[in-house]
A tleap script that builds the chain and sets N, CA, C and O, in Angstrom:
source leaprc.protein.ff14SB
mol = sequence {
  NMET ILE GLU ILE GLU ALA LYS ARG ARG TRP
  GLU VAL VAL PHE ARG ASP GLY ASP SER TRP
  GLN LEU GLY VAL TYR VAL PRO GLU ASN GLU
  SER ILE ASP ASP VAL LYS ILE LEU GLU LYS
  HIE ASP CYS PRO GLU MET PHE TYR LEU VAL
  ARG GLY ARG ILE VAL LEU VAL LEU SER SER
  GLY ASP GLU LEU GLU GLU VAL GLU MET GLU
  LYS GLY LYS ILE TYR ILE VAL GLU CYS TRP
  HIE ASN ALA TYR ARG PRO GLU GLY SER PRO
  GLY VAL ALA LEU VAL VAL GLU ARG PRO SER
  VAL LYS THR GLU TYR ARG PRO ILE SER GLU
  PHE LYS CARG
}
set mol.1.N position { 101.037 135.471 53.706 }
set mol.1.CA position { 99.715 136.294 54.005 }
set mol.1.C position { 98.635 135.266 54.399 }
set mol.1.O position { 98.436 134.193 53.829 }
set mol.2.N position { 97.974 135.754 55.450 }
set mol.2.CA position { 96.994 134.560 56.346 }
set mol.2.C position { 95.896 135.613 56.197 }
set mol.2.O position { 96.049 136.820 56.386 }
set mol.3.N position { 94.435 134.813 55.725 }
set mol.3.CA position { 93.176 135.377 55.131 }
set mol.3.C position { 92.938 134.927 56.619 }
set mol.3.O position { 93.321 133.861 57.101 }
set mol.4.N position { 92.173 136.016 57.328 }
set mol.4.CA position { 91.424 135.646 58.666 }
set mol.4.C position { 89.721 135.444 58.768 }
set mol.4.O position { 88.704 136.118 58.930 }
set mol.5.N position { 90.082 134.262 58.592 }
set mol.5.CA position { 88.700 133.032 58.797 }
set mol.5.C position { 88.034 133.084 59.937 }
set mol.5.O position { 88.737 133.215 60.939 }
set mol.6.N position { 86.567 133.005 60.130 }
set mol.6.CA position { 86.186 132.261 61.537 }
set mol.6.C position { 85.648 131.115 61.551 }
set mol.6.O position { 84.488 131.106 61.963 }
set mol.7.N position { 86.043 130.240 61.275 }
set mol.7.CA position { 85.616 128.865 61.027 }
set mol.7.C position { 84.984 127.727 61.862 }
set mol.7.O position { 84.297 126.751 61.561 }
set mol.8.N position { 85.516 128.262 63.131 }
set mol.8.CA position { 85.251 127.198 64.559 }
set mol.8.C position { 85.644 128.270 65.435 }
set mol.8.O position { 85.959 129.447 65.257 }
set mol.9.N position { 85.525 127.472 66.488 }
set mol.9.CA position { 85.892 128.389 67.998 }
set mol.9.C position { 87.060 128.851 68.029 }
set mol.9.O position { 87.149 129.982 68.507 }
set mol.10.N position { 88.328 128.195 67.559 }
set mol.10.CA position { 89.941 127.879 67.475 }
set mol.10.C position { 90.539 127.779 66.609 }
set mol.10.O position { 90.039 126.847 65.979 }
set mol.11.N position { 91.524 128.221 65.994 }
set mol.11.CA position { 92.083 127.757 64.688 }
set mol.11.C position { 93.265 127.912 64.682 }
set mol.11.O position { 93.509 129.016 64.197 }
set mol.12.N position { 94.378 127.256 65.039 }
set mol.12.CA position { 95.586 127.861 64.886 }
set mol.12.C position { 96.430 128.058 63.503 }
set mol.12.O position { 96.658 127.046 62.840 }
set mol.13.N position { 96.870 129.238 63.073 }
set mol.13.CA position { 96.803 129.266 61.508 }
set mol.13.C position { 98.353 129.943 61.159 }
set mol.13.O position { 98.709 130.455 60.098 }
set mol.14.N position { 99.069 129.784 62.304 }
set mol.14.CA position { 100.578 129.920 62.091 }
set mol.14.C position { 101.125 129.490 63.634 }
set mol.14.O position { 100.528 129.619 64.703 }
set mol.15.N position { 102.641 128.862 63.344 }
set mol.15.CA position { 102.978 128.156 63.986 }
set mol.15.C position { 104.440 128.380 64.360 }
set mol.15.O position { 105.175 127.599 63.756 }
set mol.16.N position { 104.997 129.114 65.078 }
set mol.16.CA position { 106.656 129.017 64.976 }
set mol.16.C position { 107.715 127.797 65.423 }
set mol.16.O position { 108.895 128.012 65.700 }
set mol.17.N position { 107.344 127.029 65.435 }
set mol.17.CA position { 107.903 125.681 66.225 }
set mol.17.C position { 107.296 125.680 67.926 }
set mol.17.O position { 106.135 125.781 68.324 }
set mol.18.N position { 108.289 125.560 68.525 }
set mol.18.CA position { 107.453 125.308 69.752 }
set mol.18.C position { 107.581 126.523 70.704 }
set mol.18.O position { 107.213 126.522 71.879 }
set mol.19.N position { 108.342 127.909 69.821 }
set mol.19.CA position { 108.525 129.246 70.122 }
set mol.19.C position { 106.819 130.097 70.549 }
set mol.19.O position { 106.501 130.517 71.662 }
set mol.20.N position { 105.918 130.148 69.192 }
set mol.20.CA position { 104.953 130.833 69.883 }
set mol.20.C position { 103.757 130.346 68.598 }
set mol.20.O position { 104.067 129.419 67.851 }
set mol.21.N position { 102.546 130.980 68.453 }
set mol.21.CA position { 101.708 130.249 67.918 }
set mol.21.C position { 100.782 131.037 67.718 }
set mol.21.O position { 100.378 131.533 68.769 }
set mol.22.N position { 99.979 131.559 66.335 }
set mol.22.CA position { 99.035 132.765 66.425 }
set mol.22.C position { 97.766 131.736 65.672 }
set mol.22.O position { 97.839 130.961 64.718 }
set mol.23.N position { 96.703 132.091 66.493 }
set mol.23.CA position { 94.831 131.430 66.745 }
set mol.23.C position { 94.076 132.132 66.022 }
set mol.23.O position { 94.749 133.161 66.093 }
set mol.24.N position { 93.291 132.389 65.434 }
set mol.24.CA position { 91.529 132.451 65.244 }
set mol.24.C position { 90.879 132.457 66.277 }
set mol.24.O position { 90.625 131.255 66.355 }
set mol.25.N position { 90.344 132.977 67.266 }
set mol.25.CA position { 89.525 132.820 68.330 }
set mol.25.C position { 88.217 133.778 67.857 }
set mol.25.O position { 88.041 134.924 67.444 }
set mol.26.N position { 87.470 132.667 68.157 }
set mol.26.CA position { 85.469 133.003 67.793 }
set mol.26.C position { 84.745 132.853 69.339 }
set mol.26.O position { 83.749 132.136 69.249 }
set mol.27.N position { 84.963 133.296 70.599 }
set mol.27.CA position { 83.953 132.308 71.580 }
set mol.27.C position { 82.909 131.940 71.080 }
set mol.27.O position { 82.293 132.615 70.254 }
set mol.28.N position { 82.466 130.567 71.593 }
set mol.28.CA position { 81.264 129.864 71.322 }
set mol.28.C position { 80.255 130.928 72.588 }
set mol.28.O position { 79.138 131.325 72.255 }
set mol.29.N position { 80.693 131.186 73.637 }
set mol.29.CA position { 79.558 131.311 74.878 }
set mol.29.C position { 78.904 133.100 74.089 }
set mol.29.O position { 79.666 133.894 73.537 }
set mol.30.N position { 77.614 133.289 74.240 }
set mol.30.CA position { 77.070 134.418 74.280 }
set mol.30.C position { 76.756 135.624 74.803 }
set mol.30.O position { 76.336 136.684 74.339 }
set mol.31.N position { 77.178 135.058 76.321 }
set mol.31.CA position { 76.487 136.081 78.088 }
set mol.31.C position { 77.587 135.331 78.782 }
set mol.31.O position { 78.318 134.418 78.398 }
set mol.32.N position { 77.492 135.975 79.899 }
set mol.32.CA position { 78.417 135.466 80.946 }
set mol.32.C position { 77.852 134.319 81.440 }
set mol.32.O position { 78.579 133.479 81.968 }
set mol.33.N position { 76.439 134.120 81.334 }
set mol.33.CA position { 75.813 132.821 81.864 }
set mol.33.C position { 76.080 131.605 81.030 }
set mol.33.O position { 75.716 130.478 81.366 }
set mol.34.N position { 76.640 131.841 80.083 }
set mol.34.CA position { 76.606 130.829 78.947 }
set mol.34.C position { 78.082 129.958 79.769 }
set mol.34.O position { 78.020 128.742 79.954 }
set mol.35.N position { 79.254 130.719 80.168 }
set mol.35.CA position { 80.443 130.626 80.621 }
set mol.35.C position { 80.355 129.449 81.653 }
set mol.35.O position { 80.085 129.874 82.777 }
set mol.36.N position { 80.466 128.464 81.606 }
set mol.36.CA position { 80.881 127.373 82.501 }
set mol.36.C position { 82.086 127.411 83.476 }
set mol.36.O position { 82.117 127.322 84.703 }
set mol.37.N position { 83.145 127.584 82.484 }
set mol.37.CA position { 84.472 127.353 82.905 }
set mol.37.C position { 85.372 128.812 82.745 }
set mol.37.O position { 85.018 129.806 82.111 }
set mol.38.N position { 86.461 128.652 83.406 }
set mol.38.CA position { 87.659 129.643 83.490 }
set mol.38.C position { 88.442 129.059 83.448 }
set mol.38.O position { 88.434 128.142 84.270 }
set mol.39.N position { 89.947 129.169 82.271 }
set mol.39.CA position { 91.583 128.421 82.594 }
set mol.39.C position { 92.296 129.592 82.904 }
set mol.39.O position { 92.019 130.791 82.932 }
set mol.40.N position { 93.030 129.090 83.070 }
set mol.40.CA position { 94.519 129.344 83.466 }
set mol.40.C position { 95.844 128.864 82.738 }
set mol.40.O position { 95.728 127.688 82.396 }
set mol.41.N position { 96.941 129.362 82.434 }
set mol.41.CA position { 97.834 128.538 81.607 }
set mol.41.C position { 99.172 129.299 82.448 }
set mol.41.O position { 99.255 130.209 83.272 }
set mol.42.N position { 99.980 128.551 81.876 }
set mol.42.CA position { 101.322 128.866 82.844 }
set mol.42.C position { 101.956 129.442 81.862 }
set mol.42.O position { 103.086 129.035 81.593 }
set mol.43.N position { 101.482 130.314 81.249 }
set mol.43.CA position { 102.320 131.617 80.701 }
set mol.43.C position { 100.882 132.343 79.868 }
set mol.43.O position { 99.757 131.863 79.726 }
set mol.44.N position { 101.539 133.896 79.332 }
set mol.44.CA position { 100.568 135.055 79.455 }
set mol.44.C position { 99.727 134.584 77.796 }
set mol.44.O position { 100.150 133.545 77.290 }
set mol.45.N position { 99.280 134.886 77.493 }
set mol.45.CA position { 98.080 134.909 75.965 }
set mol.45.C position { 98.231 136.441 75.676 }
set mol.45.O position { 98.262 137.382 76.468 }
set mol.46.N position { 98.327 136.411 74.099 }
set mol.46.CA position { 97.908 138.099 73.866 }
set mol.46.C position { 96.593 138.013 73.080 }
set mol.46.O position { 96.426 137.173 72.195 }
set mol.47.N position { 95.619 138.961 73.456 }
set mol.47.CA position { 94.203 139.035 72.718 }
set mol.47.C position { 94.120 140.102 71.937 }
set mol.47.O position { 94.387 141.172 72.484 }
set mol.48.N position { 93.740 140.129 70.481 }
set mol.48.CA position { 93.677 141.294 70.079 }
set mol.48.C position { 92.093 141.397 69.081 }
set mol.48.O position { 91.861 140.431 68.353 }
set mol.49.N position { 91.191 142.436 69.095 }
set mol.49.CA position { 90.117 141.755 68.499 }
set mol.49.C position { 90.382 142.660 67.069 }
set mol.49.O position { 91.064 143.659 66.839 }
set mol.50.N position { 89.435 141.741 66.172 }
set mol.50.CA position { 89.504 141.616 64.550 }
set mol.50.C position { 88.414 142.350 64.067 }
set mol.50.O position { 88.424 143.233 63.209 }
set mol.51.N position { 87.596 141.956 64.620 }
set mol.51.CA position { 85.993 142.396 64.191 }
set mol.51.C position { 85.068 142.192 65.111 }
set mol.51.O position { 85.298 141.240 65.858 }
set mol.52.N position { 83.766 142.985 65.355 }
set mol.52.CA position { 82.862 142.681 66.295 }
set mol.52.C position { 82.968 142.721 67.916 }
set mol.52.O position { 83.839 143.371 68.493 }
set mol.53.N position { 82.211 142.129 68.427 }
set mol.53.CA position { 82.335 142.759 69.699 }
set mol.53.C position { 82.920 141.159 70.432 }
set mol.53.O position { 82.419 140.126 69.987 }
set mol.54.N position { 83.780 141.089 71.337 }
set mol.54.CA position { 84.453 140.171 72.663 }
set mol.54.C position { 84.418 140.988 73.974 }
set mol.54.O position { 84.746 142.145 74.237 }
set mol.55.N position { 83.752 139.675 74.916 }
set mol.55.CA position { 83.903 140.456 76.227 }
set mol.55.C position { 84.675 139.444 76.976 }
set mol.55.O position { 84.425 138.249 76.818 }
set mol.56.N position { 85.584 139.843 77.770 }
set mol.56.CA position { 86.680 138.784 78.335 }
set mol.56.C position { 86.126 138.992 79.685 }
set mol.56.O position { 85.827 139.983 80.353 }
set mol.57.N position { 86.088 137.502 79.886 }
set mol.57.CA position { 85.827 137.413 81.664 }
set mol.57.C position { 87.356 136.671 82.182 }
set mol.57.O position { 88.095 135.741 81.861 }
set mol.58.N position { 87.245 137.909 83.325 }
set mol.58.CA position { 88.582 137.407 83.906 }
set mol.58.C position { 88.193 137.413 85.729 }
set mol.58.O position { 87.187 137.737 86.359 }
set mol.59.N position { 89.560 136.878 86.130 }
set mol.59.CA position { 89.835 136.981 87.707 }
set mol.59.C position { 91.063 136.576 87.996 }
set mol.59.O position { 91.641 135.527 87.708 }
set mol.60.N position { 91.556 137.914 88.853 }
set mol.60.CA position { 92.889 137.362 89.552 }
set mol.60.C position { 92.861 136.671 90.750 }
set mol.60.O position { 93.843 136.514 91.476 }
set mol.61.N position { 92.008 136.354 90.912 }
set mol.61.CA position { 91.925 136.361 92.260 }
set mol.61.C position { 90.132 135.365 92.880 }
set mol.61.O position { 89.823 134.285 92.377 }
set mol.62.N position { 89.407 135.940 93.788 }
set mol.62.CA position { 88.107 135.317 93.908 }
set mol.62.C position { 86.869 136.144 92.652 }
set mol.62.O position { 85.970 135.468 92.153 }
set mol.63.N position { 87.041 137.558 92.330 }
set mol.63.CA position { 85.661 137.949 91.669 }
set mol.63.C position { 86.018 137.612 90.432 }
set mol.63.O position { 86.916 136.826 90.131 }
set mol.64.N position { 85.323 138.198 89.717 }
set mol.64.CA position { 84.892 137.935 88.193 }
set mol.64.C position { 84.844 139.804 87.703 }
set mol.64.O position { 84.386 140.743 88.353 }
set mol.65.N position { 85.308 139.803 86.747 }
set mol.65.CA position { 85.777 141.298 85.522 }
set mol.65.C position { 85.218 141.054 84.182 }
set mol.65.O position { 85.775 140.193 83.500 }
set mol.66.N position { 84.426 141.544 83.807 }
set mol.66.CA position { 83.949 141.887 82.503 }
set mol.66.C position { 84.730 142.524 81.938 }
set mol.66.O position { 84.843 143.629 82.470 }
set mol.67.N position { 85.757 142.303 80.553 }
set mol.67.CA position { 86.645 143.750 79.878 }
set mol.67.C position { 86.089 143.542 78.484 }
set mol.67.O position { 86.709 142.789 77.733 }
set mol.68.N position { 84.913 144.171 78.038 }
set mol.68.CA position { 84.908 144.819 76.733 }
set mol.68.C position { 85.785 144.944 75.796 }
set mol.68.O position { 86.111 146.128 75.703 }
set mol.69.N position { 86.340 144.259 75.033 }
set mol.69.CA position { 87.716 143.966 74.088 }
set mol.69.C position { 87.224 145.617 73.046 }
set mol.69.O position { 86.112 145.751 72.535 }
set mol.70.N position { 88.217 146.552 72.963 }
set mol.70.CA position { 88.317 147.526 72.197 }
set mol.70.C position { 89.120 147.880 70.923 }
set mol.70.O position { 89.998 148.629 71.350 }
set mol.71.N position { 89.284 147.753 69.662 }
set mol.71.CA position { 90.186 147.309 68.634 }
set mol.71.C position { 90.924 148.342 68.465 }
set mol.71.O position { 90.437 149.466 68.346 }
set mol.72.N position { 92.304 148.084 68.428 }
set mol.72.CA position { 93.361 148.698 68.263 }
set mol.72.C position { 94.051 148.916 69.822 }
set mol.72.O position { 94.695 149.906 70.168 }
set mol.73.N position { 93.741 147.724 70.657 }
set mol.73.CA position { 94.266 147.435 71.831 }
set mol.73.C position { 94.799 146.217 71.682 }
set mol.73.O position { 94.494 145.539 70.701 }
set mol.74.N position { 95.652 145.774 72.611 }
set mol.74.CA position { 95.608 144.634 73.328 }
set mol.74.C position { 95.798 144.290 74.302 }
set mol.74.O position { 96.350 145.000 75.142 }
set mol.75.N position { 95.366 142.955 74.549 }
set mol.75.CA position { 95.196 142.581 75.968 }
set mol.75.C position { 96.069 141.135 76.521 }
set mol.75.O position { 95.963 140.019 76.011 }
set mol.76.N position { 96.753 141.426 77.440 }
set mol.76.CA position { 97.672 140.093 77.518 }
set mol.76.C position { 96.993 139.648 78.929 }
set mol.76.O position { 96.921 140.440 79.869 }
set mol.77.N position { 96.534 138.406 78.996 }
set mol.77.CA position { 95.782 137.741 79.785 }
set mol.77.C position { 96.957 136.904 80.461 }
set mol.77.O position { 97.917 136.431 79.852 }
set mol.78.N position { 96.684 136.791 81.988 }
set mol.78.CA position { 97.927 136.076 82.655 }
set mol.78.C position { 96.646 135.447 83.710 }
set mol.78.O position { 96.988 134.341 84.127 }
set mol.79.N position { 96.079 135.623 83.928 }
set mol.79.CA position { 94.422 135.256 84.693 }
set mol.79.C position { 93.773 134.165 84.602 }
set mol.79.O position { 93.977 133.502 83.585 }
set mol.80.N position { 93.095 133.801 85.312 }
set mol.80.CA position { 92.226 133.043 84.934 }
set mol.80.C position { 90.918 133.639 83.728 }
set mol.80.O position { 90.306 134.651 84.071 }
set mol.81.N position { 90.680 133.215 82.851 }
set mol.81.CA position { 89.965 133.744 81.602 }
set mol.81.C position { 88.799 132.399 80.743 }
set mol.81.O position { 88.910 131.193 80.526 }
set mol.82.N position { 88.028 133.159 80.544 }
set mol.82.CA position { 87.235 132.973 79.135 }
set mol.82.C position { 86.446 133.984 78.551 }
set mol.82.O position { 86.252 135.104 79.025 }
set mol.83.N position { 86.132 133.664 77.808 }
set mol.83.CA position { 84.945 134.904 76.669 }
set mol.83.C position { 83.704 134.709 76.182 }
set mol.83.O position { 83.110 133.632 76.227 }
set mol.84.N position { 83.070 136.235 75.473 }
set mol.84.CA position { 81.842 135.463 75.242 }
set mol.84.C position { 81.355 136.664 74.006 }
set mol.84.O position { 81.977 137.700 74.239 }
set mol.85.N position { 80.788 136.764 73.248 }
set mol.85.CA position { 80.291 137.541 72.243 }
set mol.85.C position { 78.948 137.837 72.669 }
set mol.85.O position { 78.058 136.989 72.597 }
set mol.86.N position { 78.730 139.187 73.180 }
set mol.86.CA position { 77.182 139.658 73.050 }
set mol.86.C position { 76.301 139.316 72.821 }
set mol.86.O position { 76.135 139.563 71.627 }
set mol.87.N position { 75.251 138.699 73.316 }
set mol.87.CA position { 73.682 138.159 72.597 }
set mol.87.C position { 74.562 137.438 70.907 }
set mol.87.O position { 74.277 137.786 69.761 }
set mol.88.N position { 75.087 136.927 71.112 }
set mol.88.CA position { 75.950 136.034 69.665 }
set mol.88.C position { 76.276 136.942 68.528 }
set mol.88.O position { 76.183 136.563 67.361 }
set mol.89.N position { 76.746 138.415 68.943 }
set mol.89.CA position { 77.047 139.215 67.786 }
set mol.89.C position { 78.518 138.984 67.286 }
set mol.89.O position { 79.376 138.774 68.144 }
set mol.90.N position { 78.834 139.005 66.103 }
set mol.90.CA position { 79.951 138.511 65.591 }
set mol.90.C position { 80.971 139.143 66.443 }
set mol.90.O position { 80.885 140.249 66.977 }
set mol.91.N position { 82.150 138.131 66.518 }
set mol.91.CA position { 83.337 138.651 67.339 }
set mol.91.C position { 84.451 137.648 67.105 }
set mol.91.O position { 84.477 136.423 67.220 }
set mol.92.N position { 85.553 138.723 66.666 }
set mol.92.CA position { 86.975 137.215 66.305 }
set mol.92.C position { 87.607 137.824 66.625 }
set mol.92.O position { 87.446 139.022 66.391 }
set mol.93.N position { 88.508 137.454 67.220 }
set mol.93.CA position { 90.172 137.951 67.733 }
set mol.93.C position { 91.410 137.113 67.353 }
set mol.93.O position { 91.309 135.894 67.487 }
set mol.94.N position { 92.680 137.680 66.851 }
set mol.94.CA position { 93.406 136.983 67.243 }
set mol.94.C position { 94.325 136.335 68.751 }
set mol.94.O position { 94.493 136.969 69.792 }
set mol.95.N position { 94.573 135.611 68.602 }
set mol.95.CA position { 95.604 134.918 69.759 }
set mol.95.C position { 96.858 134.563 69.840 }
set mol.95.O position { 96.877 133.549 69.143 }
set mol.96.N position { 98.084 134.752 70.291 }
set mol.96.CA position { 99.380 134.859 70.367 }
set mol.96.C position { 99.858 133.833 71.453 }
set mol.96.O position { 100.042 134.182 72.619 }
set mol.97.N position { 100.005 132.850 71.115 }
set mol.97.CA position { 100.577 132.270 72.785 }
set mol.97.C position { 101.579 131.093 72.510 }
set mol.97.O position { 101.745 130.793 71.328 }
set mol.98.N position { 102.313 130.347 73.535 }
set mol.98.CA position { 103.166 129.338 73.347 }
set mol.98.C position { 102.389 128.068 72.814 }
set mol.98.O position { 101.273 127.867 73.294 }
set mol.99.N position { 102.764 127.402 72.087 }
set mol.99.CA position { 102.058 126.081 71.573 }
set mol.99.C position { 101.947 124.833 73.028 }
set mol.99.O position { 100.984 124.090 73.218 }
set mol.100.N position { 103.006 124.890 73.753 }
set mol.100.CA position { 102.954 123.634 74.414 }
set mol.100.C position { 102.635 124.291 76.009 }
set mol.100.O position { 103.270 123.773 76.928 }
set mol.101.N position { 101.778 125.287 76.309 }
set mol.101.CA position { 100.936 125.855 77.418 }
set mol.101.C position { 100.506 124.940 77.986 }
set mol.101.O position { 99.936 124.070 77.329 }
set mol.102.N position { 100.644 124.797 79.618 }
set mol.102.CA position { 99.839 123.952 80.207 }
set mol.102.C position { 98.633 124.779 80.591 }
set mol.102.O position { 98.786 125.999 80.651 }
set mol.103.N position { 97.535 124.291 80.838 }
set mol.103.CA position { 96.333 124.820 81.020 }
set mol.103.C position { 95.441 124.065 82.395 }
set mol.103.O position { 95.236 122.855 82.490 }
set mol.104.N position { 95.068 124.942 83.221 }
set mol.104.CA position { 94.073 124.739 84.463 }
set mol.104.C position { 92.922 124.996 84.064 }
set mol.104.O position { 92.753 125.746 83.103 }
set mol.105.N position { 91.773 124.351 84.806 }
set mol.105.CA position { 90.343 124.435 84.569 }
set mol.105.C position { 89.913 124.771 86.227 }
set mol.105.O position { 90.497 124.256 87.180 }
set mol.106.N position { 89.078 125.481 86.315 }
set mol.106.CA position { 87.887 125.999 87.303 }
set mol.106.C position { 86.555 125.905 86.813 }
set mol.106.O position { 86.427 125.555 85.639 }
set mol.107.N position { 85.369 126.191 87.597 }
set mol.107.CA position { 83.960 126.165 86.984 }
set mol.107.C position { 84.271 127.518 87.196 }
set mol.107.O position { 85.244 127.902 87.845 }
set mol.108.N position { 83.371 128.305 86.597 }
set mol.108.CA position { 82.908 129.468 87.295 }
set mol.108.C position { 81.910 130.196 88.445 }
set mol.108.O position { 81.709 131.377 88.731 }
set mol.109.N position { 81.252 128.602 89.096 }
set mol.109.CA position { 80.788 129.025 90.102 }
set mol.109.C position { 81.525 129.008 91.293 }
set mol.109.O position { 80.979 129.079 92.394 }
set mol.110.N position { 82.726 128.917 91.135 }
set mol.110.CA position { 83.930 128.848 92.319 }
set mol.110.C position { 84.322 130.507 92.016 }
set mol.110.O position { 85.422 130.788 92.490 }
set mol.111.N position { 83.796 131.389 91.483 }
set mol.111.CA position { 84.210 132.672 91.718 }
set mol.111.C position { 82.762 133.960 91.697 }
set mol.111.O position { 81.630 133.996 91.215 }
set mol.112.N position { 83.425 134.658 92.325 }
set mol.112.CA position { 82.236 136.075 92.849 }
set mol.112.C position { 81.631 136.712 91.651 }
set mol.112.O position { 82.518 137.103 90.892 }
set mol.113.N position { 80.415 136.955 91.207 }
set mol.113.CA position { 79.678 137.690 90.216 }
set mol.113.C position { 79.538 139.185 90.347 }
set mol.113.O position { 78.909 139.822 89.502 }
savepdb mol mol.pdb
quit
């Protein structure tokens, strides 16, 4: 059993070798204005809202989309992304990803709002 505790922004709580890992994620941003970069991995990530509120900031092209996560739904993210907790509200998500992921970064200023 793994207890879900939000100690910091990102914490890996289980890893199956180099196949996959499970992490607890608490976005440090409190609004889209706090988001400075988007990241994109070379493989998909799965996000699942455990409690609170989290808004995913996504882009498959040049435009940004804000998607408020809903409990009971799984979000598979393959595009540019980041996230925030609206007005600093509590927000905790589980994330499943490959441990050896390669990541690219782009300033959010390169995307249209």
